[in-house]
N, C-alpha and C positions, 0 to 999 in steps of 0.2 A: 422456374429457372433451373438449368442443369447444374448438378453439383460439381464443384471443382475437384481436382485430384487432392488427396489427403495432404500431400506435401505442400500444396499451394493454397490450402484452405485458409481464408482470412478468419482470424479469431478475435473477437471483441471482448476485452476484459473490462467489466464495469465495477467500480469501487465506490462504496458509500458507507457512512456510519449513521450518526443521528440524523433523522429526517429523510433517510434515503428511500424508505418504502414508497412514499408518495412519488418520488422522482422515478423509481423503477417502474411503477404502474403507469405513469405518464409516458415514459419512453416506450414500453412494450405495447401500450394501447395505440400508439401511432406508427408502430413498426409492422410492415407486411410479414406474412409468414413464410415467404419464399425468397429471402434475401440472398441465400447461398452462403451465409456466414454462420459460424458457431459463436455462441454467447456464453460467457462465464461470469457469474456474479460472485463478488467477494464483499462481504459485509462484516462489520463488527458485531458478533453475536455473543449472547450470554453463554459461557461454556456449560453452565448447569441447567440450561433451559432448552427444551426441545423446540426447534424452529418450525414455524408454520409458514415460512416465507414461500416455499414451493407451492403450497396449497393456495395461498393468496394470489400469487402471480399467475397461476394457471387460469384464473378467471379473467385475466386481461389479455391473453394471447391464445391463439389456436395452436401455436407451436408446443411440442411436449416440454414440460418443465420438470426436471428431475433433480434430485439431490445427488451430488457427486459422490462417487465411490472410488476407492484406490484403483488405479490402472484403467479407469474409464476413458474410452476414446472420445474426444470432442468431435461431435458430428455437426454437420451443417443443419441450419434451421431447427436447432434444439437449444434449450436454455439449461445450463448446468449451474447449480447453486451450491456454494460451499456449506458443508455441515458445521454444526457448532463444535467448538473446542478442537479444531483441526487447522493445521497450516496446509496450504495447497500451492503446488507449483505445477509447471507444465514441462514435459520432456517428450520429444518426438510425438507430439500430438496427444499424449496421454496425461491424465491428471494424476499427480502424485500427492497422496495425503499422508500426513504424519502428525504426531502429537506435538503441540507447541513446546519449544525448548525454553523460551523466555517467559518470565513471570508476567502475570496479568498487569497491564498498564504499560508494558514495554514492547508489546507485540505490534508489528507493522505488517499485517497479512496482505494488504493491498500492494504495498511496495514489493514484497517478496514474490507475489504472483506476477505482477507486471514486468518485473525484471526477467523472470523465467520466460514469460511470453515474448519479450523482446529478443532473447537469445534463441528461442525456438522458432519464431515465425519471421523475424527480420522485418522486411517491408510489408509483410502481410499481417502485422500486428496493429491492433487499434486499442488505445487506452482511453477510458472514459472515467472522469472523476465527477461524482455527484455530491449531493449535500452531505455534510459531516463536519466535525470539529477536529482540530489538530492539523497535521501536515502529512498524514499517511497518504501515499500515492504520488507525492511530488517526485521523489527519486525514481519511482517506477516509470513515470512519464518521461523523465530524462533519458532513461535507457531505451524506451520505445522510439523517441525521436532520434537518438543516436543510431539505432538500427534501421532507420528509414521509414518507420511507421508513422501513424497519425494519432494525435491526441486531441480529445474533445473534453472541455471543462464546462460544467454548468454555470450559467450566468449567476453570479452571487445574488443579484436582485431577486431571482426566482427560487433560491435555495432557502429552506428553513434554517439551516446552519451553514454559514458561508466560510468556515475556517479552512476546510480542505480545498474548495475552489480558489479562494484568495491566495493560499500558499502556492498552488500550482501556477496561478497567473503571475504573481509577483516574481516567481523564479524564472519566468519566461518559457515555460514548457507547454503552453497551450497554443495549438495551431488554430483552434476554433473555440470561441466562447459564446455559448448560446443556450437557450432554454431546452429542457429535455424533449419537448415535443418536436423541436426542429432538428434534433440530432439524427433521426432515421433518414431524413432526406440527404444529409451530408454523407452518411454511410452508403446509401444506394448510389450516389453520384461517384463515390470512390470506387465502388465495385465495378460499375460500368466502365469507368476510365481505365482501371487495371485490365479489364478484359480486352479493351481496344488496344492498349499498349502491347499486351502479350501476343495478340493475334496478328499484329502488323509489324513488319520490319521497318527500321529507320529509313525514311526517305531522304533524298538529297536536300529537300526543303528543311527537314528536321535537323539534319547535320549542319546546314547553313545557319539555321536559327540558333543552334547551340554555340557555334563559333562567334556569332554576333554578340551573344550574351557574354562569352568569355572576354571579348574585346572591350565591351562596356564595363565589365568588372575591373579589368586591368587599368583602363583609363580613369575610372571613377574612384578606385581605392588604392591603386598602385600595387596590387597583388595579383599575381598570375596563377590562375587555377587550372591552366591547361594540363599540368602534370598530375592532377587529381584523377581518380578513377571516374570514368564517364557515368557508370551506373550510380555512383554516390551523388555526383553532381546532378544527374537527371532526376533522381527521386526528390531532391530538395527543390529543384526548379518546378517540378510538378506540384509540390505542395503550395508554392507561392502562386502558381497558375490557378489551382483549385480555390485558393483564397479569394482571387479576383474573378472566378468563374470564367477563365480563359482556357480554351481547349487546344488552341493552335500555338505552337512555340514561336512561330514568326510573329504572331500578333503580340505575344508577350515581350519579344525583343523590341518591337516598336513601342510597347507600353513603357519599357525601361527607358528608352530614349527620351520620352516625354515626361518621365517622373524620376528625377535624380534621387529622391528620397527612397524610392523602391530599390535602387541599386545598393544602398547601404543596408536596407532590411534583408535583401537577398545575400549580401556579404555575411551578415550575422548568421543567416540561416545555414550557410555553407560551413561555418566554423563549428565543428563538432565538439561540444564540451561534455563528453560522457566520461565520468570517472567516479571513483568512490574511495573511501578510506580502506587501506589494506586490501586492495583488490588482488585476488589470488593469494589468500592468506598463507598457503604453503610456501609460495615464493618468498614472502616476507619473513617467514620462519627461517628459511635457508639463508636469507640476507643477514638476519640477526645472528644466527648460529655460526655460520662459516665465513661469509664474505667480509662483513664489516670488521670482525675481530682480526682477520688477516691484514686488512688495510691499516688498522690502528696499531698492529703489533710493532714493538721496538721503535715507536715514534717518540722523539724528544718532547719535552713539555712545551716548547715554543712552536711545535709543528702546527701548521694550519691545514685542516682537512677541507678539501675542495670537492664539491659535488655539483652536478648540473642536472636539473630535471627539464627536459625539452618537451614542449607541448603539455604544460601542466594543467590546462583548463582552469578550473576554479580552485586549485591548490591542494586538493585532498591528498594526492600522491606525494607532493613535496613535504607536507606536514607529516605524513605517515613515515617517510624516510627519516625526517628529523626526530620523530619520537623514537624510532628504533635505534637511531644513532645515539640519542641521549641515554636510552636504556643500556646500550653496550658500554658507553663510557662510564656510567655509574657502576655497572657490574665489574668492570676492569679496574676501577679506581683512577682512571685517566680523566684529566680535565683539559682538553685541547680546544683551541679555537676552531670554529666551524664557519666556512663560507659556502652556503648552499644557495646556488642561483637557480631560480625557477622562472621559466620564460614561456610565453604563449603569444599568439598573434592577436587574440581577442582582448581588447582593452577593458571591456566590461567584466570578462572573466578574471582578469588580473586584479581589477578593483575589488571584486568579491573575495579573491584569495587574500588580498592584503588585510581586509577587515578580519578574516579568520572566523567568521560567524556562519554557523551551519544549522539546518533544521533539526528538530528532535529525532527524526528517524535515522540519524547516523548511528543510533544505538544498535541497529542491525549489523553494522560493520565494525564498530569499535567495542572492545571488551569493557566490562564495567570497571576493571582496574585502570585501564588507560583513560577512561572517561574521568575518573576521580583524579588521576595523576596529571593529565595534560589539558583538561578542559574546565571551563567555568560554566555552571548551569545558569542560564538566564531564563526569563519568562517564556520567550518564544523559540528557544534553541540552545545551542552550545557554542561557546567562544573559546578558541584556542588560547592557552595561557601565554603570557607575554614572553616567558623564557623560551618557548618554542617559536613564537612569531619572530623573535629577534634573531633566531638562527637562520631564517630564510629571507633572501632578497628577491622580490618579484620584479620582473621587467618585461616589457613588450619586445618581442623579437620574432622575426620571420626566419625560422631555422633553415629555410631553403636558400635565402639570398643574403642574410646577415652573417657576419663572421662568427665562428663558434668561440666559446670560452676555451681556455687552454690550461694545461697542467692540472687536469682534473684527476681525482682519485676514483670517482664513480660518475658515470653518465647514465641516466634513466630516460628512455624514450619508449613509452609503452602505449600501444594502440594508436599511434600516429601514422606509421608507415602503411598500415592496412588500408588507408584511404588514398595512398599514392600509387601512381603507376611504377612499373619496374625500373624505369630510367631514373626517376627521382630517388628511389630506394638505393640504387647503386651509387648515387652521388652522396647520399647521406651517411652510409656506413663508413667510407673513408674519412668523412668529416668528423665522425665521432671518434675514430681511431686517432686522428690528428689532435683532437681535444684532450685525449687521455694521456696520463703519464705512462711510462713503461711499467707494466704490471697493474695498470688500472682496470676497472671492471665496467663492462657495458651490460645494462639491464634492460631487456626487451620483454614484450608480452608473449604469451604462448602462441599467438597467431602470427608472430613475426620471426624473422631469422636474419642472419648476416649474409644470406645468399651465397654467392660464389666467392666471397672475400675470406676464404678460410685461412689465407696466409697472414691475415691481420689479427686473428683472434684464435684462442684455444678455449674450448668449452669448459665451463665449471659445472653447469647443470643444463643438459640438453632439454629436459622437460620444461623447465621454467626460464630458459633462454638467458642464462647468465654466462658471460664470456669475459676472459682475461686477455688483455692486449699482448700481442707478441711483438718483439723488436722488429721494426720494418720501416723503410722510408717510402714504401709503396703508397702510403696514404698521402704523404707530402707531394709526391709526383702526381697522384690522382687529383689532388687539390689544385695544383698549378695547371693541370691539363683540363680541368672541368670548366664548365661554363658559368660557375658561380660568380656573381657580380663582384664580390669582395676579393676574389682570387684572380680575376682575369685582368685587372688593371695594373698589375705590378710591373709588367715589362714595358708599359707605354711611357713615353716621355711626359712628365708632368706639365701642366699648363704654365705659361710664362708668369701669370699672376702669382701662382703658388710658389714658383721658384724665387721670385722677387721677395715675396713676403717671408719666405723661409730665411733668405739671406739677411734681411733686415732684422729678423728676430734673433738670429745668431749673434749679430753685432751688438744688439742691445743686451743680450744675455752675457756676452763677454765683458762688456763695459760694467754691468752690474757686479759681476764676480770680482773684477779688478778693484772696484771701489770698496767692496766689502772686505776683501783681503787686506787692502792698504790702510783703511781708515776705521773700520769697525772693530770694537774691542772684542776680546774673547767672551763668548756668550753661550748660554744654554737656554733652550725653550723647554718649559715644564708645564704640567697641568696644574690644577688647583691644589693638588696634594704634594707638589714638588717633584713628581716623577719626571725624569728627563725624557723629552720627546725628540730633541734635536740638539746637536753640539756643533758650535762654530769655533774653530781655532783650538789651540792647545790649552786645555784647562787643568793640566796636571799640577800647576803651581797653586791651585786653589781647591781642587777637588781630587780625592783619591779614594779608591775602593776601600771601605772599612773592613776590618777583620770579621770573620764569621760568614753568615749567609749573604750571598751576593745581593746587591741592591742597586737600583738606578735612581734612588732618591737623592736630590741635590743637597738637601739639608744634612742627611746622614753621611754624605760623602765629603762634606766641607771640612777643612782643617779646623782643629780646635782653636777657638778664639774668633773664628769667622762664622761658626755654626750658629751662635746665639743671634748675631746681627742678621744673618740670612733668614733665620726662622721668623724673627720679628717683622722684617720687611716683607717677607712672603705672606704672613698673616694679614698685614695691613693692605696689601695689594689685592688679596682674594676677598677679604671680608668687607673692606670699605672702598676698594678701587683706588686707594691712595698710592701713587708711585713713590719710590725712594730713589732719589737721584744724587749721585756723587757723594755718598757717605764715605768718609775717611775711616777706614778700619785697619787697625794694626793687629797682627797675630804672629805667634811664634811657630816656626817650623824647625824643630831641633834647637840649635843655638842662634838661629838666624831670625831677625825681626823683619817681617814683611809688611808693607803698606799697600792697600788696594782701595781704589775708588769703586764702591759697590753701587750698582744700579738695578732696581727691581721695578719693572713696568708691566701693569696689566694690559693685555691686548684685546681688541674687539674679537668676539667669538665668531668663527666661521660657522660653527654648529652650536645650537643651544646646549648649555650644560657642560661644555668642554673646559672653559676657564683657563685660557692660555696665559702664561706669564713669561716675560723675557727677563732673564737674569744676566747682567753683564759685569765683567771684571776688567778694570783698567789699572795696571800696576803703577804705583807712585814711587818716587825715589825715597830711599831710606833717609832718616835724619842725619845731618852732618856731624861727624865726630872730630873735626880739626880745630876746636876752640882752645884758647890759652889755658894752661894748667891752673893759673890762679882763679880764673873764672870757674873752672871745674871744682876746685876746692871750696870756693865760696858757696856754690850752689849744691854741693854734695849733701850737706846735712839737711837742707830743705827737701832735696829729692828723696832722701831716705825717710823723712817724716811723712812726706806725701805718699810714698810707697807703702809705709806701714798703715796709714789711714785707709788707703785703697784696699790693702789686704784684709783689714778688719771688716770694712764694708762688704768686701767680697765674701768673706766667711759668713757674715750675718745673712747676706743675700742667699748664700748657698743653703744655710739652715732653713730659712723661710721657704726657699724653693723646694727643699726636700720635704718639708712638712706639707706644703701645698700639693706636691706630687703624691704623697701618701694619702692625703684627703681625697685627691682626685681618683686615685686607684680604688679607695674604699667606695667612693660614690659610683665609680664605674662598675664595681662588683655588685653593688645594690641595684643599680639600673639593669645590669645584666640579669640578675636574679628576677627582678620585676618583669623584664622583657621575656624571660623564659616562661614565667607564670602566665603572662598575657598571651604568649604564643600557644601555650598549652590550652588556655581558655578558648582562644580563637579556633584551635583545631577541634575542640569539643563542640563549639558552636557550629563550625562548618560541618562536622559529622551530623549534628542534629538537623541542620538545614538540609543536608542531603537526604536524611531519612524523611523529613517533611516533604521534600520535593518528590521522593519516591512514592510516599503516601498520596500526595496530590495527583501524581500521574495515575496511580492505581484507581483512585476515586473518580478521576476524569474518565478513565477507560470504563469503569463500572457504570458511570452515568451514561456514557454513549450506548453501552449495551442495554441498559434499562430503557433508554429512549427508543431503541430499536424494538425491544420486546414490547414496550408499551404501544408502539405503532402497530405491531403485528396483532396484539391483543385487541386494540381498538378496532382494527379491521375485522377481527373475529367476532367482536361484540356486535358490530354492525351486521355481519352476516347472520349471527344467531338471532338478532332482533328481527331481521327479515324472515328468517325461518320460523320464529315464534309467531309472527303476524300471519304467515301462511298457514301454520298449524291451527291457529285460532279460527281463522276463516274456514279452514277445512272442517274442523270439528263442529263449528256453528252451523255449517250449511249441509252437513250430511244428516242432521237431526238424529244423532245417536247420542244418548246419554252415556258419559264416560266418567268413571271415578278411578283415579290413580291412588293406590295404597302402598305404603312402604311395608317392610317385612314385619312390622308390629301392627299392621292393619290400621295405621293412622293415615288420615287424608293428606295426600300431596297436593292435588288439584282436582278440579271437576269442571264439567261443562254445564251450560245452563239447562240442557235437556235432562241432566241427571237430577236436577232439583224437582222434577215432576215425580220422581220415584222416592227420593230421600229429601227430607225437608232441610236442604242445605242453604247456608248463607256464606258470604266471603270469609267471615271470621271463623268458620269451622275448619279451615285449613290447619293441619297439625293435630286435630282432635281425633281420637279413635272413632272409626265408623260405627262401632257398637253403641256409642253414646247418642247417635242420631236416630230419631224415629223415622221409620219408612212407612209407605202406604202399601206394602206388599202383604199378601195373605200368608206367604211363606217367609218366616223370619230366619231361616236356616242358612242364609247366604254366607254369613261370616265363617261358619264351620267349614263350608265348602271351599271358601277362599283359603283358609288355613291348610286344608288338605291339598289344594293346588300348589301352595308354596312347598309343602313337604314332598309331594310326589311328582310335581312338574307336569301332571296330566291335566289338560284343559277340561273345563266343566261347562256344559251348555244345557239350558232348560228354559221352557216357557213358563212365566209366572204371571199371576193376576193381581191387580191392585184392588184395594177396597172400593175404588170407584168403578170397577168393571173393565178397566183397560188391561190389555195383554201385552207383555214385553218378552222378547227373546233375550234371555240373560246369558252372557258368556263371561267366564272367568278364565283368564290366561296369565301365565307368569310374566312379570315385568323384567325384561332383560336389558342390561346396560350395553354400551358399545363394546365393552370387554367381555361380553357374554356372561355377566355375573347376575344371578337372580337377586333382585332387590325389591321384591314386593309382587303385587298383582295388579291387573287392570280389569275392572268390571265394566261391561258395556250393556246398555239397555236399548234395544231396538224395538220401537213400537210396532207390534204386529196385530193390533186390534182389528184393522180392516181385513186383513187376511183371515184371521180367526173367524170373524163375522161372516165373511164370504164362504169359508169352509162349512161353517155351521148351517148357513142358508142352503148351500149345495147339498149337505147331508140331509137336511130337512126335506128338501125337494125330492131327493132320492128316496127317502123313506116314504113320502107320500105316493110317489110313483109306484113303488113296490106294493104298497097297501092297495092301491087301485087295481094293479095288475093281478094281485092275489084274489080279489073278489070276482074277477071275470071268469066265467065257466069255460071259455075256449082256451086250450093250451097255447102258451106263448113262449118264444125263445128270442133272446137278443144276442146277435153275433157281432164281433168286432171285424176289422178288415182282414184278419187272418182266419176267419170262419171259426173262431173259438167262442164257446158259449160264455157269456158274461152275466146272463140273467135268465132264469126260468121261473114261471109262476107255479102256484100250487096245483092248478088244473093240469099242468104238464106232468108234474110229479105223480098225480093220481092216475092220469090217463095212461101213462107209459110205465107205471110201476117202477119209477127211478127215484133215487135219492139225490139231494144236492151235491153230495160228495162225488157221485158218479156222473154228474152233469156239468156243473160249473167248472170252468177252466179247461174243459176238454174240447177237442175239435168236433164239429157237428158230424163229421164223417165217422167218428169213432163211437157214436152213440149206438146203444143196443148191440154191442159186440160187432161194430163195423157193418151192420146190416144197411146203414144209410149211405154207405160209400158206394154209390152207383154212378156210372157215367152220366146218366140223365140228370141227376141232382147236381153233379159237378158242373155240367154244362149250363144248367140253369143259374147256379149261384155265381160261377166264374165268368160266363160269357153273356148270358141274356141280361141278368140284373145290372151289371155295370153299364149297359147301353140303354136300359129302360128304368123307369122309376119304380116299377112293380111288376109282379106276375101273380096270377090267380089259377086255382084249380089244378095244381099239379098233384097227381095221384101217386102216393107212395106205393112202391111195389110190395112191400112187406105188410102193409096195413091198408085197410079200407078207409083211408083218411086223405083228405085233400089239403094241400099245402099252399099258402099264400105268402108272398114276401113283399116287403116295402123297404126302400132306402130311406134312412132317417139320419139326422145330424144331432149330436149331443150339444145342448145349448151352452154348457159350461166350458167344455174343452174344444168344441167345434170339430169333434172327431166323427168321421162317417161310420155308421152302424147299419146293421140289417135286422129288421123285425120279421120274424116268422110266426104265423098263426096257423092252427090246425082245426079242422072240422071233419066230422064223420063224412066219409065219401059215399056216393051213390054210384053203383056200377053203370057205366056208360053204355 
């Protein structure tokens, strides 16, 4: 396959931890070597152990497998493996290595790489999650899907450890769930499909199929995606087509018509839920340092801070803003009410956001301080604390067609508009201005901007896209002129049914108000503590603001004399649900005696825990003072006695009440002290629990790394076992006795042939070789071995056993893989047959020489180069020559070159090669005749020439 351009190279990131080695091997064993993709492996490795993953995987694929280095370019058809104790990311096609910043047990190397892969490659990114424990890789797949890439997850049934695959599947970030051996087929199909799409322009049929799908989505879900970017929509449609193995978009449109459930699945696919906590941390730092303090500055205590996060996905950004806002309020000492509205189109994402539960790998984005402050650690993740969850209200909203919130202090819409066409972006920016107060802040992502609406906003941070609203009615005009459904119907006449219903409702409301004003007594609505929530009528005759700190508590505002009765009645209503009806209560206001009919009624709660109580006051006429004087005098003494008794009872009651109050205060102080101690103990236990959780995470991480190392070592052991078997068969079949000695000349191991020289048994391993009796005539081998260790010069010699066998003995240094001398190796090669053959040959040679020496006729034996290799005694006597003057010399150089004649040369070099022999050649310088024969040496099969001489007779 041809290599794609570097910018378009598809890169596959594979992540695994425990049990991942087997999955890696299965994947690459089924993967062709020419896919045109680059592969990067990220595994949980022991930081203190040298990885042999590269060596192991090289046996399963013909592609080059290399350990990654810093700034290494990812190449097609090559496998790049993360080294131990390194974090790795991808930037512009190059691998970036760095030392880990987080402690062991909190690292998420797979998430970190897959996120960078999604940012760098976009739709050319592929994420694969294989066997492993925990949830590392889940958020990385989320980023890859958001960028238009593809995610593959190992079927949990085929994984040794299913934690990582199940985490990714349950989170909904797996486009394919299958066994590792089936993944290469999916990758090849994707590569071919991408090549076809890039090489061909959209046809009218393709455009028509896309329009049909948009219409089916609008009719099936009520949401119009025509304003979304076509490239974004197209990639997600292609993913669904690949899932059903459909290559024609028109066929997929017909498939949608026949399968309504697929329309909902495609709708979910189009909703891009890619987010994270504190995304773009520098932007949130500016938000905390500059923006929010300005928003909260000089705000009264009853001020309500209103914020809106549009397109919140699963809620990470909304919670991030809530945490930062809580930190700002704590640092400034302000305690304001917060209304943070967080909306999204995806109901599943909103449900996830409401639970506030997130996987453990959010530790990559949330600092340890914020984790302790705002999260609760649970077995399988982190849950946002209740105080932060209660700050945020999540709701389903289509920001394109539903009305916006209004009077907002801050609106955050990050990475939503990048998926929309320019027309929709131009409609949303005025909508956000309309939603904000004057001086409010708009928070966008670095990839977004306000476009041409510069008259609506002034920049606070151009880099991080923070804008402050400018006073303008242009947004209101734009809203009215836009095609938004909630803004376009304002000028139309309402339907008749609505008008009629509105008119009837107004009459009913008017009637209700008239009845309340005419017949209902003066009343207040309170909660279970007596705090006033609503006031009906003029309550000044019964309630008045008390001196000191302002309060809205009805009991504390009641006039003296009415306070005790109201407190008692309110307690009965809240504790027992018992109403107090028409209680006649008299109380003094200055010198005036007032009578009131007090009513306290508990009401059904519209919300659990609210505890509403209705308190009503109906004035009664004062007692008549027009009785006869005599009657008054008669009853005066009785009234005075009665008054004195009541005053004594009242004084006694007051003393008892004071004592009770003091006892209650003492009890409260003791309870407060006990509560503080319990709280302190709870904090200590919580701290201990956090330490235990951290230790548990570290142990789990170490366990994963040990499992990976164990798998690598197991593979290495299998490889070494195979090599040992090969070595054993090799040594056994070459019939060479071998003894391995350490630096103390103790036996490491030996072969069975060595037992023929030394009397060795298996139990001799570890014993010094000098303790073992050998069958050699020469017992000096050990001193030679020691010399070899000291000098590193090999030793070689033929030795004889007592049985008569001959062995070629070699002693060489024993070198480790690190080139360290760690003993010697002694080998014994049986050369008895060769020695016997040589002896036999020598014996035959000696016999032949003895025979030739007793012959009276001179004789010479020449080799192929006409050099004398033998002359008998008769030759030496007849020619007065010595062996030194004859043997090893050319026949032409004999007797001072007198034999170097053309005739002799012609005879030896021309005639003899064509004939077997010649006879009777007369030497010129002597009266001798020369005869020659071609002979062959029996041992070496070498051609030779035999020359014989006899005294010549003149012709």
